[in-house]
N, C-alpha and C positions, 0 to 999 in steps of 0.2 A: 531242631535237629543239633547234635553236637556240632561244635565247630572244628574238631580236629579228629584226625585218625585215631589216635591213642583212644579219646573218649568213645569213638563209634566202636573201637574192639571192647572196651570197658562195658558198654552199654550193652554189646550183645552178649557177653558175658552174664551179666546180670539178669537180661530178658531169658537166657537160656535156662538159667537156674530157676527165675521165679516160674517160668512155664512148665519146667520139669517138676515143680513142686506142686503142681495143680492137677485135678483129675481132667482125663481126656473128655472133650465135649462130646464125644460118643456115649458117654455115659449120663448124659441128660437130655431132655427134651430139646429139639432143635426144630426151627422154623427158618424157611429160606426166603428172605424178603430182599427186596431192590434196597441197595446200601442206603440211599438217602432217606427211605421210608423206615428202615431200620434204626437209623441215627435218631429220626424224629421220635421214634418209640424208646430209645434207649435215654435219651435227655429226660424224658417223664419218668422220673423214679416211682411214681404209684401206677403205672400203666399196667402191668403185671397183676398187683394186687387188684386192681379193678375189674380187669379181664377174668381173674378167678372168681371174684364176687357174683359178675354178669352170668357167667357160665352157671354156679351153683343156683342162681334164680332161675335161669332157664330150666335145668334138670327139675326144679322144684315145682315149677309151674307147668311143664309139658310131660314130663316123665317122673312123676314123684316116687315110682316104684323102684327107680333106678339107683342101686345103691353102690355102684362099681366106682373105679377111679375117675376122677374127672380128666378131660384132656389136659389142662394146664393145671398145674400145682406150683405154688411160688417156690423159686427156687434162688438159691444165692449163687448168682453167677459169678461172683470173685472167685468162687473155689474151682473154676474151670477154666481150662486154656482158652486164649482167645488167638491161637494161632492152630493151624491145621496139622494133621499127623505127619504129612510130608515135610513142613517145616521143621518139627520136633526131629524126624529122621536125620535130616540134612545137618541141622545144628548140633546134633549130638555126634555127628562125625567129626565135628572140628575138635580136635583133643588139644592137649597143652603145646604139643610139637607144632603144631598148625597156627596156634596163636604167636608162637615164639618166632615161626617163619614171617609171620604179618608184621610183627613188631620189628624184626631185624631188616625187612625191606624199607618200612616206614622211616627208620633210621638213617638208611643210607639214603632216602629220597630226601629226607629233611636236610643231610648233609649235603647233598648235590644241590639243594636248591637254594640254601643260604650260604655256602662257603664258595662252592665251585671250585675246590681245591682237588685235583685229580688224586693227588698223594693220599689225602686224608680219606678219600672215597675207597682207593684201594686199600689201606690200612684198615677201613671198616669191615672189609670182606677178608681181611688175612690173606691178600693177594702177594705175591712176589715173583721175581724173575722177568723173563721177558715177555712180550706181548701181553701187558696187563689188561687192555683195553677188550680184547677177545676173551680173557679170562672173566673180566666183569661181566660180559654179556651172557656168557656161558652161565656163569654163577646166577645172574638176576632170573636167566630163563628158567634154571632148576628151582629157584624159589616159587617163581610165579606157577610153574607147573604144580609144585607141591601144595601152594595156596589153593589153585583152581581145581585141583585133584585130576589133572590131565595126564594122560598116559603118553609115553613117546611112540609114535605111529611107527619109526623105524624098528625098535627093539621090542615093542608091545609091552614096556615096563610102565 
């Protein structure tokens, strides 16, 4: 795992791009297996090739007249997404504005954690005037709502 928020954001951007450039898993053959069993199969690079060969032998032996498509045909799984459609929909809703908000919040958080200078934090948010702490709280709530895509329950915005 990345050790910083900035690296996590960068990783999310890269994963978003990578997965959007691949075909949907709905376009290929899928079998649902228990996770650990699936991982055992995945580690065996020749499993699907062997499966395909066994299937061919089975049809040749028991149904030689069968000329249709086999249950499994070798597929290059690297061309398909390894995330679900719900993940793609969600991550595609994260636009440049969302990433900018996240980076700004992280910048202020870093400033607060490492410096603890109220003035620097207020300046980071470009806050001026009286009652700066209340302004800061409201600004943080605004950013967090934007990042989490929350609506204000009072105004339904």
